[in-house]
C-alpha positions as CSV (number, residue, x, y, z in Angstrom):
1,M,-7.2,-20.0,1.9
2,K,-4.2,-17.7,2.2
3,A,-3.6,-14.6,0.1
4,L,-0.6,-12.6,-0.9
5,I,-1.3,-8.8,-1.1
6,I,1.3,-7.0,-3.2
7,V,1.1,-3.3,-2.2
8,D,1.8,-0.5,-4.7
9,L,4.7,-2.0,-6.6
10,Q,4.4,1.0,-9.0
11,N,7.0,2.9,-11.0
12,D,6.6,6.1,-8.9
13,F,7.5,4.2,-5.7
14,L,10.6,2.6,-7.3
15,P,14.0,4.1,-8.1
16,G,13.6,6.9,-10.6
17,G,10.0,7.6,-9.6
18,S,8.7,10.7,-8.0
19,L,8.3,9.1,-4.5
20,A,10.8,6.4,-4.7
21,V,11.6,4.0,-1.9
22,K,15.4,3.2,-1.8
23,D,16.2,-0.2,-3.3
24,G,12.5,-0.9,-3.8
25,D,13.2,-2.6,-7.1
26,T,15.2,-5.3,-5.3
27,L,12.0,-6.8,-4.0
28,I,10.5,-7.7,-7.3
29,E,12.3,-11.0,-8.0
30,R,11.5,-12.2,-4.5
31,I,7.8,-11.2,-4.7
32,N,7.5,-13.0,-8.1
33,Q,8.8,-16.2,-6.4
34,L,6.5,-15.7,-3.4
35,Q,3.4,-15.7,-5.6
36,E,3.7,-19.4,-6.3
37,K,3.2,-20.2,-2.6
38,F,-0.3,-18.6,-2.3
39,D,-3.9,-19.6,-3.2
40,I,-4.8,-16.0,-4.1
41,V,-2.6,-13.1,-5.2
42,V,-3.9,-9.6,-5.4
43,A,-2.2,-6.2,-5.9
44,T,-3.1,-2.7,-4.9
45,Q,-2.4,0.3,-7.1
46,D,-2.4,4.0,-6.1
47,W,-4.6,5.7,-8.8
48,H,-4.8,9.4,-8.1
49,P,-6.5,12.1,-10.1
50,A,-4.1,14.8,-11.2
51,K,-5.4,17.3,-8.7
52,H,-5.5,15.1,-5.7
53,K,-5.5,17.1,-2.4
54,S,-2.7,15.0,-1.0
55,F,-0.3,16.6,-3.6
56,A,1.8,19.5,-2.3
57,S,1.3,21.1,-5.8
58,Q,-2.4,21.6,-5.0
59,H,-1.7,23.9,-2.0
60,E,-0.2,27.4,-2.3
61,H,3.0,27.9,-0.4
62,K,3.3,24.3,0.6
63,K,6.0,21.8,-0.2
64,P,6.3,18.0,-0.2
65,F,6.2,16.4,3.3
66,D,4.5,19.4,4.9
67,V,1.6,18.4,7.1
68,I,-1.8,20.1,6.9
69,V,-5.4,19.5,7.9
70,L,-7.9,18.9,5.0
71,D,-11.1,20.5,6.2
72,D,-13.1,19.1,3.3
73,A,-12.0,15.6,4.3
74,E,-13.5,16.0,7.8
75,Q,-10.4,17.2,9.6
76,S,-8.1,14.7,8.1
77,V,-4.4,15.2,8.9
78,Q,-2.5,15.0,5.6
79,V,1.1,14.6,4.7
80,L,1.6,16.4,1.4
81,W,3.4,14.3,-1.2
82,P,5.1,15.0,-4.5
83,D,2.7,14.3,-7.4
84,H,2.7,10.5,-7.9
85,C,0.7,7.6,-9.4
86,I,-1.5,9.9,-11.5
87,Q,-4.1,8.0,-13.4
88,G,-3.0,6.8,-16.8
89,T,0.7,7.8,-16.4
90,R,3.8,5.5,-16.5
91,G,4.4,6.4,-12.8
92,A,1.1,4.7,-11.9
93,E,1.9,1.5,-13.7
94,L,2.9,-1.7,-11.9
95,H,6.5,-2.3,-12.6
96,K,7.1,-4.2,-15.9
97,N,9.1,-6.9,-14.1
98,L,6.4,-7.8,-11.7
99,N,4.9,-11.1,-12.8
100,Q,1.1,-10.5,-13.1
101,D,0.1,-13.9,-14.4
102,R,-1.2,-15.0,-11.0
103,I,-2.6,-11.6,-9.9
104,S,-6.3,-12.2,-9.9
105,A,-7.4,-8.7,-8.9
106,I,-5.9,-5.2,-8.9
107,I,-7.4,-3.0,-6.3
108,R,-7.2,0.7,-7.1
109,K,-7.2,3.3,-4.3
110,G,-6.8,7.0,-3.7
111,M,-9.3,7.9,-6.5
112,N,-11.3,10.4,-4.4
113,P,-9.5,13.7,-4.9
114,K,-10.4,15.0,-1.5
115,I,-8.9,12.2,0.7
116,D,-5.9,9.9,0.7
117,S,-6.0,6.1,0.8
118,Y,-3.0,4.3,2.2
119,S,-4.7,1.1,3.0
120,G,-5.7,-1.4,0.4
121,F,-9.0,-1.7,2.2
122,Y,-10.3,1.8,2.9
123,D,-9.5,5.5,2.6
124,V,-7.9,7.1,5.6
125,N,-11.2,7.9,7.2
126,K,-12.3,4.3,6.9
127,K,-15.6,5.3,5.2
128,N,-15.1,4.2,1.6
129,P,-14.1,0.5,1.0
130,T,-12.1,-0.4,-2.0
131,G,-13.7,-3.8,-2.4
132,L,-10.7,-5.8,-1.3
133,H,-12.4,-7.2,1.8
134,G,-15.3,-8.5,-0.2
135,Y,-13.1,-10.0,-2.8
136,L,-11.1,-11.9,-0.2
137,K,-14.2,-13.1,1.6
138,D,-15.7,-14.3,-1.6
139,H,-12.6,-16.5,-2.1
140,N,-12.7,-17.8,1.5
141,V,-9.4,-16.2,2.5
142,T,-8.7,-16.3,6.2
143,S,-5.0,-15.3,6.3
144,V,-3.2,-12.5,4.4
145,Y,0.5,-11.9,3.8
146,I,1.4,-8.4,2.8
147,C,4.5,-7.2,0.9
148,G,5.4,-4.3,-1.3
149,L,5.8,-0.6,-0.7
150,A,6.2,1.3,1.4
151,A,6.5,-0.7,4.7
152,D,5.9,2.2,7.0
153,V,2.9,3.7,5.0
154,C,0.7,1.6,2.7
155,V,1.9,-1.8,3.7
156,Y,1.5,-1.1,7.4
157,H,-2.0,0.5,7.0
158,T,-3.2,-2.4,4.8
159,A,-2.0,-4.8,7.4
160,E,-3.6,-2.9,10.2
161,D,-7.0,-2.9,8.5
162,A,-6.6,-6.6,7.6
163,L,-6.0,-7.4,11.3
164,R,-9.0,-5.3,12.3
165,L,-11.2,-7.1,9.8
166,G,-10.3,-10.4,11.4
167,Y,-7.7,-11.9,9.1
168,A,-4.6,-13.7,10.4
169,T,-2.2,-11.0,9.1
170,Y,1.5,-11.2,8.3
171,I,3.8,-8.4,7.2
172,L,6.5,-10.0,5.2
173,E,9.5,-8.2,6.5
174,G,11.9,-9.5,3.9
175,S,9.6,-8.5,1.1
176,T,9.0,-4.8,1.9
177,K,11.0,-1.7,2.4
178,A,10.3,1.4,4.4
179,I,10.8,5.1,3.7
180,D,11.7,5.6,7.4
181,E,13.2,2.5,8.9
182,D,13.1,3.8,12.5
183,K,9.4,4.5,12.1
184,F,8.8,1.1,10.7
185,E,10.5,-0.5,13.7
186,Q,8.1,1.3,16.0
187,L,5.1,0.3,13.8
188,K,6.1,-3.3,13.9
189,E,6.1,-3.3,17.6
190,D,2.6,-1.8,17.7
191,F,1.4,-4.2,15.1
192,V,2.5,-7.3,17.0
193,E,1.0,-5.9,20.2
194,K,-2.3,-5.7,18.4
195,G,-2.1,-9.4,17.4
196,G,-0.4,-9.1,14.0
197,N,2.6,-11.1,12.8
198,V,5.9,-9.9,11.3
199,S,7.6,-12.7,9.4
200,T,10.3,-13.4,6.8
201,Y,8.5,-15.9,4.6
202,L,10.9,-18.6,3.6
203,L,10.8,-19.6,-0.1
């Protein structure tokens, strides 16, 4: 069984959102078409409390994209973000044009206010699972194809964890966009060296 994992296709990561990825909305039609090719389709959703420690607004004299160490998250290095994907807000909603008819599970992440969660599988310290791994195993999934936003953050970390957990793992290069394209190029090389695959899935 093969699964499509749609990562964080939420309003705040799309044009007009508080942490928008340039041209991220251009992926939606393609991802809708891709869904028909897979046995299982799941989506992830950033779902932060309003006072999440990853928000620059929660740290005096700090601004978005500063880097700090969160002592109460066991020395976790944290990039500080603009407030985004706050629980119950429009920014946290999956985009209205994303077809959800075939999405059988929506995995929420980043709910612990003390620590961030880029991967769809775990928080950044790898201690708190989201339930995605168990869901995929229950459905006999052996290979995963990952798309969505952003390529160099949540897509990459989701793919990295999937590979570590033993799935045949593909980053769908034509169905994701990065915040920093140069960084993504480096991450792709690292991912392939670890045994992952970077592919443009042909419709």
